[in-house]
C-alpha positions in Angstrom: -6.8 -34.3 -41.3 -10.0 -33.0 -39.7 -9.3 -31.0 -36.6 -11.6 -28.7 -34.7 -9.1 -25.7 -35.8 -8.8 -26.8 -39.5 -11.3 -25.4 -42.3 -11.3 -27.2 -45.2 -12.6 -26.6 -48.8 -12.7 -29.5 -51.4 -13.2 -29.0 -54.9 -15.3 -31.2 -57.0 -12.8 -33.8 -57.8 -11.5 -33.7 -54.0 -7.8 -32.8 -55.0 -7.6 -29.7 -53.5 -8.0 -29.0 -49.7 -7.0 -25.7 -47.9 -6.5 -25.8 -44.1 -6.6 -22.5 -42.0 -5.2 -22.3 -38.6 -5.2 -19.0 -36.6 -2.7 -19.3 -33.8 -3.6 -22.8 -33.1 -7.4 -21.7 -32.5 -10.3 -22.7 -34.1 -12.7 -20.3 -35.5 -15.5 -21.3 -32.8 -12.9 -20.9 -30.0 -12.3 -17.5 -31.7 -15.9 -16.7 -31.9 -16.6 -17.4 -28.0 -13.6 -15.4 -27.0 -13.0 -12.5 -29.1 -11.2 -10.1 -26.6 -8.5 -12.7 -26.1 -7.4 -12.5 -29.8 -7.4 -8.9 -29.7 -6.1 -7.5 -26.1 -2.7 -8.2 -24.8 -1.0 -5.7 -22.2 -2.1 -2.8 -20.2 -3.6 0.5 -21.6 -1.8 3.7 -20.9 -5.0 4.8 -18.4 -4.5 1.4 -16.7 -0.8 2.2 -16.0 -1.2 5.8 -15.2 -4.2 4.7 -12.8 -1.9 2.0 -11.1 1.0 4.6 -10.9 -1.2 7.1 -9.3 -2.7 4.8 -6.6 0.9 3.5 -5.7 2.0 7.3 -5.5 -0.8 8.0 -3.0 -0.2 4.9 -0.7 3.8 6.0 -0.4 2.8 9.5 0.5 0.5 8.0 3.1 2.8 5.3 4.4 6.0 7.1 4.3 5.4 9.4 7.7 4.1 6.2 9.4 7.3 4.3 8.4 9.5 7.3 9.4 7.6 7.4 13.1 8.0 3.7 13.3 11.6 3.8 12.8 12.1 6.4 15.4 10.2 4.5 17.9 12.5 1.4 17.2 15.6 3.5 17.5 14.3 4.8 20.9 13.5 1.5 22.2 16.9 0.2 21.3 18.7 3.3 23.1 16.4 2.5 26.2 17.3 -1.2 26.2 21.1 -0.4 26.0 20.6 1.9 29.0 18.8 -0.4 31.0 21.5 -3.4 30.2 24.4 -0.7 31.4 22.4 0.2 34.5 22.2 -3.7 35.4 26.0 -4.2 34.7 26.6 -0.9 36.8 24.8 -2.2 39.8 26.2 -5.9 39.4 29.8 -4.2 39.4 28.9 -2.1 42.1 28.0 -5.0 44.4 31.1 -6.8 43.5 33.5 -3.9 44.1 31.7 -1.2 45.9 32.6 1.4 43.2 30.8 1.9 39.7 32.8 1.4 36.7 34.5 4.0 35.1 33.8 3.1 31.4 31.7 0.8 29.2 35.0 -1.2 28.4 35.5 -2.1 32.0 31.9 -3.3 32.1 32.7 -5.3 28.8 29.6 -3.7 27.1 30.3 -2.2 23.4 27.4 -0.2 22.4 25.7 -1.9 19.5 25.3 -0.5 15.9 21.9 0.2 16.4 22.7 2.7 19.1 26.0 4.3 17.8 24.3 4.7 14.5 21.9 7.2 15.9 23.2 8.3 19.5 26.6 9.6 20.9 27.3 7.5 24.0 28.5 9.8 27.1 28.9 7.8 30.3 30.6 9.3 33.5 31.0 8.0 37.1 30.1 10.3 40.0 32.8 10.0 42.7 31.1 12.0 45.6 29.5 10.3 48.7 27.6 8.3 47.7 29.0 7.5 44.4 26.9 7.2 41.5 26.9 7.1 37.6 24.9 8.9 34.6 24.9 7.7 31.2 23.2 9.6 28.2 22.6 8.9 24.8 22.5 12.4 22.6 21.0 11.9 19.2 23.6 12.7 16.3 22.9 16.2 14.7 21.0 15.7 11.5 20.1 12.2 11.9 16.6 10.6 12.2 16.5 11.1 16.1 17.7 14.7 16.1 15.1 16.5 18.2 13.6 13.6 20.0 15.4 14.5 23.4 18.6 12.7 24.9 18.1 9.4 26.9 19.5 9.6 30.3 19.7 7.1 33.0 21.5 7.2 36.5 21.9 5.3 39.5 19.3 7.3 41.5 16.3 7.2 39.0 17.3 3.8 37.8 14.7 4.5 34.7 15.4 6.0 31.3 14.1 9.6 31.0 14.0 11.7 27.9 15.3 15.1 28.5 
């Protein structure tokens, strides 16, 4: 019964033997790594420092994330307007008139547009004919205050008003 983790004590007759085990580790192992036997988990100070660092990072990162989301929604709106303009021009080439609404063009506004903008489209019936489409930010939404996106057949590009 001689293991490295056993400590024995024999009496004179060899009848009694006492073995000591400390969580499966020998006294030599405990002597080499004393901190492992006493320390487990985190101290309150370490935990509070970690919470403070995470809080500081969150304060710095949130405004950047908000600006990123605004740019992404703005780009989605511009892409949708450019798709509508392309379809309007194709419709005009086929029928010499512009489509009166988005349903005629077969383009429903995607959720990434309707969740943040109100879609307004109309056809100009004077000579020469034309169209104008605008995306107005929803009041109180993340895009509120970032201007209305407008495209016409004259400009053929998206402008912010």
